[in-house]
N, C-alpha and C positions, 0 to 999 in steps of 0.2 A: 434785716434783721440785725442784731446788735451784740458787741462784745463789749465785755467790762473788763477792765484788770486793774491788780491790786497798786502799777504802776505804771508811767507809759513814758516815752520819752519825745513830747511836745517840742514844738517849734522854739518855744522859751524855757525847754530846759526840762529837767523829770518833774512829771506830776503823780500827786496818790488819785485811788480811785478815777480813771478813766472810763470813759463810752465812747464805744466807737461806732458810729451807726452806718451799717452797709447798707447802699441801695441796691437796685435789682440788675446795674452791669457791672458790679462787682465792685463799684467804686464806694471812696466815703463820700457820704450823706451830710454828719456832723459827728462832730467833738463835740464834749465836755467832759469836766474833771471833779475832783471836789462835792460840793454839796449839792451840785447841777447834775452830777451823772447819777443820783438816785441813791437807794441804800441797799440794791440787790446783791446778789454775791459774787464777788469780784476774785476772776484768776489770778493765784499768787503768782510771785515773781513780776518783772517789769518785760514790759513792750516793747520792740524798738520796730522802725521802720524796716521793711524787708531790705536787704543790699539790691541792687542791681550790679550784675557782673557785665560789665561793659564791653567785653572782649574775649571769647571763646573757640578757639578750633575743637572743636568735640569730639575727633575723629583722634586726636592727638594722644587722648588719653590713655589708648589703650597702648600707647608705647612709650608712657611714661614710668621713669627707672631703666628704661632698656639704651638709652646712648650713654651711660655714666664711664666711657669704656673710651681709654689715652691710646690704646696698641690702633694703629693704622689710620687715625682722625686727626684733622686737623683740631688741634685744641682751641675754638669758637664755635660762634652760630655755624657757621658755614659747615664745619663738618658735622655737626649736629643734623646740618638741613639735608645732608647727603644721607644719613640715618633714616630721616624722615621718609625721603623721597622714594627708597627703597621698601618701610612698610606700608606708606601708600601704594603701593603697585598695584596688590592685587585683594585691595578691598571690595565688595559689592554694596550692592543697596542694602541689604538685609544687614551686612555687619555693619554699616553706617547706624543703620536706626538703632541696632542694639547696643551699641557703642554709644548714641547722645543717647537714649534712654537711659545708661545708667550713670556716664556721665552729668544729667541733669538731677536724676536723683541725686547724687552726690552735692552739687549743689544746692538746694532744699533741706537735703539735711545740714549741710554746714550753714544756711541762714540767707542766702543766695534766692532769691525769689523773680528775680525776671532777668533774662540774656540775651546778649547782640553775639548772635551767631556768626562770626567772619568766613562766611561759608564760601572755597573757592575749588573746591572738590566736586567737577560738574561731569566729566566722561569715564568712560571705560579705558583701559587701559590703552597708552600711548596714545588716547584721543577719541578712540571708538566711540562714535554715538551711538548714548540708547536709545530705544523704540521712544521712551519719552525722554526729552530733553531734560526733565527735570525731576527724572528719576531719584539722583541721589538731594538734590534741595528735600523733596518730599518727604524720603527717608527720614533726614532729618528733623522735621519738623513733626514726624510719624512718633520720634522719640521725645520730643516737644508733650505733646497731646498725650502722650501715655502714663507721663508725668506729672502734668497741671501746670509745668513752669509758664510764666510768661515769655514772650518769646519773639524778637525780632529776627526776622532773616536777614542778612545782608549779603545779599547776591554781592559775587567779587569779580571784579575785573581783572583778567592776566592776561599780557599779551606779548609782552619782550621777555629777553632773558638779562638785559641788564639796560645803564642807560643810551647804551652807543646802536640800540637796534636792536642786538642780538638775536639771535632766533631762538627759542624754546627748545630745551634741550625732550629728550623722548620723554623723561619723566615728569617734566612741566607742561604736555601735551593734554594731560586731562583738567587742566585748570584754562583752557585756551577759549576766549570768545572774540567774536570781531567785534564792531562798536555797535553798528547798528542791531544784528544777532542777541547782543549784550542787552541792549533797551529792550527791544522784544522780550526778551526773555524774563528778565525784573515784571516787564509790564504783566505777561501771563501770571506770576507769582502774586501781584497786588491784588489780582482778582481776589485770590485766592483767601484774602486777610479777612478778619473778623474773631471777636470775642479775643483771646489771649494772645492771637499773631497776626505781625503786621510783618510789613517786608521794608527794609531801607536799601542802600546799595552801597558796597566798598572798591575803593581800589585800592587793589592789592598792597601797594607802593609806586613810587615813582619812576625805582630802577624799572618795576614791570608794565607802567602804564605810561607810553608816549604822553605829553603836554594836551595834543589835538585831543585825545582820546578821554583824558581825563576833565578839560574842559566842557565836552560835549556831555556826558555823564553829569559834572557837578550842574551844568544848564535845566536839564533835563529834571534832575532831582527836585531843584528851585519850583519847574511849573506849578502854575496856579492851582490848586487843588490836590498835588500832589505832596511836595513839602516834606519829600524821604530824609533822612535821618542819612548821613556821610560819611564813615569811616575811611582811617586810609592808616597804615602802617609809613612812620615817618623818621627819618634821625634815629633807627634804632642801633648802628652798629658803627664807628668810625670811619669802616671800610667804604659803608655807603656814602657817606658824608664825601670822601674824600672822590669815590666813581663820580659823585654829582657834581662837584667842582670840574672835575675834570671834563664835563659832558657839557656845562652850561656854564660856568662862571660862577653858580650860586650854590650855596650850600642847600640842602632841601629843602626846611622851614621858610628859608628867605624868600627863595624861589615860591612857596604859593604863598605868601605874603605877599611877593611882589606882583602877584596873579591878581593879587584880591578876593580871591578864592573861599578865603574862611570867613565862618559866622558863626553864631549859635547852634546849627543843625550837623556841626563837624565834629569830629570827635578824632583826635590825635594821639595813634594809638603808641607808645613807648614816649616818642620826644627827647629821648636819652641824650644825644648829643644838640645840645640848644646852646647858644652864644645871648647873651644880657639882651641886645636889640631881639632878638628872634622872641626869648621870652615875656618881653614887653608887649611884642604884638600880638602875641598869641591871646596875652590876658585880655589886651583891648577886642580882639574880635569876638570873643564870647566863646573861642569853640573851647572844649573839654580833653584837655588829656585825659588819656583813658594808662593809668599807669599800670603795671604788671609784675611788680618788685619780685615773685617766687622765680618767675620765668624769666624777667631780665638778669638776675642774679645767676642762675643757671645757667642761662650760656655766653653768664660773661659781658653783656653787654654794655653795661655802665652803670653811671645813677642820675636821677635827675634832681634840680637844686628847688627840690618843694618848698623850704623856706622861704625861698624868694619870692616865687610864684605866686605862694598865697600872700606874701605881701602887697600885690602888686594885683589882688582880690581874683587872682587865676582860679577856673573851675576843675577840678577834678574827679575821676573816681576812679575803679580801679575795676582791675578782671585778673579771671586765671589763665589764660590764655594760654597754655600747653597743657596745664591740667599735672602739672609738678606739685601740686598742692590746691586743694580745693576748699579754701576756709579763707575767707573774706576780713576775718580778725588777721590773720599771717598778713595779707600784702598791705594791710594800713600798718603795722605794729613793724614790719621791714621797710615798708616807705618810710616812718619815723626812724629810724635807728640808722639807715643807710647814710640818713641827714644828720644825726647825731654822731655817727663815726665821723666824720668829711669834718663837721663844726666843730667839734670835740666840747660839746653844750647839749642840753636836755629841751626837751617838749618846746620843741622848734614849728610845731604845726597846730597847735593852742592861740589863744590868743587873750588881749584882756577882759574881753568883753564872755569868751567862753575859753576859759581857763582849763578846762581840763582833756587833757589829748584824746581819749576816748570817746568823749561826746562830741567835740569839736571833730575829730576824724568821720566818725561815721555820718554823724549828720552834711559832714559837706561832700561825702562818697556817693552819700544816698542823693543829695542834688546834683551832683554832675552824674553820675548813674543814669538819673532818671532824665535828664535830659540829654545826654547819650543814646536814650531807646527810645525817644522821644514819647516820655508821658507828659501830659498835661500838667500835672504838678507832683511833689514829690513830699513824704514824709505826713504824717498825720495832720493832713488838714481834709478840709472838702474839695473833691474832684481829685484826688490823688488815688491810685489803686491800692483797695484795701488789702497789702498786702504785707502780713503783721508775723514777725518773730519773737516767740515769747522765750523768755531765758529766764532757767529754774535759777533765780536768785537766794533761793531758802536753802542751797545744800553747803556744805559744811567749807567749802572753799572761798563761799563769800563772806563768812561768818566775823563780825569788826567791820568791814567794809561800808563805810562812811555812805548814805543813801548817793549824794552825788560821786561818788567816787566808783562806781558799781559798773559803769561801763568800761572803764578805766582799768580795772583789776580783768575784768571779761577779754577785756582785748590784748595787755598788756601784762597779765599775770596768770596765762591759762595753765588749769591744772587737767585732769579731767575734763571733757567737752561736757558743760551745761547741759541738760535733757533739754530739748525744745517741743515746742508746737510751733508750727507751721503755716497761716495760712497764704493764701494766693486769691486774690478776687474773692475774698472774705471763704472760700473753701476751706476747709480744712486738712491739709495734707501728709502733715508729721506729727505723727503724737509719740513723745518719750523716744525724741531723738530719730523715728524709725518711719521711713515711707511707708504709707501703708500697700503699697505694691509691690517692695523691697523684693521680696522672693520671689515673684515673677521677673522682674524686672531684670536681679540677677544671674536667674538662670539661663534666659537669653545671651546675656552679657556671656557668661562662661561659655557656652557653645559657642560664641560666634570664635571669642579666643584659642577655643581648642581644633576650631578649622583652620583660621590663620596660623597657629603653631605646626599642625598635621602638614601646611602646606610650604612651611619652612618660611616665613613672614617676618617671625618675630627673632 
């Protein structure tokens, strides 16, 4: 299969007349441009590599916007968490499937072509086991299969209520696994890998997973022939850092570095409260920092020193996390603006070699997200997934914008959303900004939310 584009973002910049050949596995076989691409018709616009969404809790999409109430709640992440626990209480596998499908549809329409689903909702209310222990995991996968998005299911371990071994609350029992039980569970999920579906593991956080269990899972994930991606929430809130210091005498990131666990298979989600020594250690390890600026801003978590991290060669990607926003451009824009307001300077995520912020950030986040999702390669190169987003740069919004600044305008000066076409594995899923199965998927989502509302969940 051959796809031809008027322009495309290649590793060395924006090129004209680009040919992308897609092999039978849905990966890129060859890229050519200019005269080498031939003289056939080229799709107008600019093609960019699809963005991996490296951090998602799909079920939280259905409560987005429902926790913006001050009355009675602690004004921090911890108050929001209480709202989330009440919401999740009555979710069924059917609800999870419908919500996941709609969330992934929105991702595809926004330019995310793959997702790492950090999935910790495993059991029924109060921890009651389903006849099929993987019922909720399979529901998430079914949602992905319905939409066609490339999917990394991160089976997530959750064992305690805080660093001191506090028992789980009733609400948290839906998340619980013993270590051996969890490893067997993840292995069974991995047996179903194939096509666009893959399995990895996540440790919910250092407050929820004791170090002994964390080390056991990390060791199993690195076993020869397995090489699962490993993700963890870490240093998201100041209180988390203080509690870790009280329990272990070390900050969370320092604790992971001290135990020599981090390498290029790891994704450190948030890493918001990081000091200079930890920042250098992460950059050296090759681990990916997973930034979720819209969620981090929504929850009042803090800000990450992205400019310092980039200067040290650090690898990063973006995720939509709680899905208060599902737009990779907004995540990138906010990540850059956070640092601009902090430093009182501009264009801090670009470099002398890639001076345009939009081009630099999209390229960097695609590479980091691909690593976090376990892809063999990233961008428009041989061996990478044929995951492509076509931006309609012929719209009036782009009039007068120089070619080199097209991605800057798309990310940093957005107006109405440009029409997309989106391919995953060479399959066309979105045309004119609309997923081909939108009607059926949104109908199922509406029905699920109506049921939950009737049950008093929202």
